[in-house]
N, C-alpha and C positions, 0 to 999 in steps of 0.2 A: 749146902743149903739148900732148898726146895729150887729157888731159881737158876739154880745150876745145874739139875737137873733138865728143869723147863727147858731152858736154851741148849742145855744138848739134846734135845727128846726133835726140838725144832730142828738145831742146825743139821742131826742126820736126814730125818723126816724133806728136811726142803736140796740137803745133798740129793737124797733119792727121786727126784724128781723127773731129774735127765734118766732115772732107769724103768720113770712107767711106759708104762702098754705103747706099743710098735702105733696107735692106731692114735694118736696125740701127739699134735703135728712140733719139732721145736717151736716151734713160734707160741705155743699155748704151754710145755713144759715152761718158759720161760718165762714168762706170763705168771702161772703159780709159783717159782721160783723167788719172781721178786713181790708178789702178792702176800707169800710163805715173811721171806724177809722184811717188807712191809711192817705185816701186823708183827708179829716178835716188837721189833722195833718199837712202836705206838706203845704195846703191850706196856714193857717196861719201861717207857716213858711217862706214860699218866702211872705203874706205882711210883717212879722219881721224883715226879714234879709235886711241885705244891703250894703254897700262894700265889698269885703270879707273879712272874719275877725270876720266882725263888727255886733253890729241891727242898724238899722234904726233908726232915729235920734228919732223914733216917739215909738219907739218897747219897750221901758218900760211901757208906758201907756194902749200899745195892750198885755203886760205878765200880767198887774195887771188885766187887762178886762179881760184876760182867764182864769187865776186863780180866778177869782170871781167869775167865772162860776162851779166851782169847794167847793168852801166857803160857798156860799151864797145860801141856800136849797131855798129860795124860786122863784127862779126864772125859777126852775125846774119843783116847785108844779105847776104854771102858768101851762104849758104845758100838767101836764098827770095828771090837773085835781083834782088832790091829791089824783089821785091812789099811793098810798106808796111800790106795786112790783113793778111798769113803773117807780116812783119816782125813785125809790134804781137804778134800772136797765140800768136807762139814766144817775145815777150817775155814776155808774161801766163806760158807755162807756164816759163819760167824760176824768174820771178819764185814759183808756188810749190814748185817745186826746192827753192832755195833758204832759203823759210819751210817746209818739211814739213826738211830740213836742220836750218836753225837748231833749231828745236822738239826732234830727237832730241839736238844737242849739248850744251841746257841740262839736257836728263836727263841727259847722258852725265858735263860735264866739273863736276868741285867747283867751287865757285865762285871760290877762290883759285888755280885754273888759269884760271879764268876771260879772265884780262887777253888772253893772243892775240888772246881772239876776238873782246877792244874794239876791240885795237889797229885790225887789220886793216878791224874794219867802220867806226870812224871814217874811216878813212886812203879806201874806197871811199865814203864821201858825200863829205870833200873834194876826192875823185878829181871825182865826178858833178858837184860844184857848179860845180867851175872850170869842166868842158867844159860846165854848161848855160849858164855866164854867156860864157863866150867862143864856143861856138857857135846862142846863142839857143836858140826854144821846142824845135825837135828834136831834143835832148838831155833835154825837163824833163823826161819823162817814166819815163829811167833817173832820176833821180836823186829823183822820188817812188816810187818802187820800192823808191830804195836807202834812204828814211826809213819807210816800210810796215818793211821790213827788221829796222827795225832797235827800231822799235819794239813790233814783234814778240818781240825782243831782252826787251825791259823789261820788257813783261808777263809774259813767262819764268821 
């Protein structure tokens, strides 16, 4: 889907911020990365949000697509050309985007409409668990990240 491509592109771009020119300070690179993550999360949030207190009618599908980017290592592997460091860095960015998006969703969606979000979160967690169990240690990182997303949601 188009949203997956956008997420992959942003993740790779944000992970490349750390490789930017030596004249850029570490603080500036960090600010650039944070702005990229925040901008991506806001973009996704405004795509997901519906009327006040609810998600868009396609919100569940969009949340699933976003969470798939966190749990499906093949998506980022394509963009990073098998470079494990870049892949790990991009996955960290995707996690940051998802966590920020969840924070926005928690602030917007009324509790009585939050079931859609929980369903998608737990479905993605279950999928991550299945992948990790069948694939071994290589997918444990995705399972860990998905667990952190759910914990962030619980705290919100």
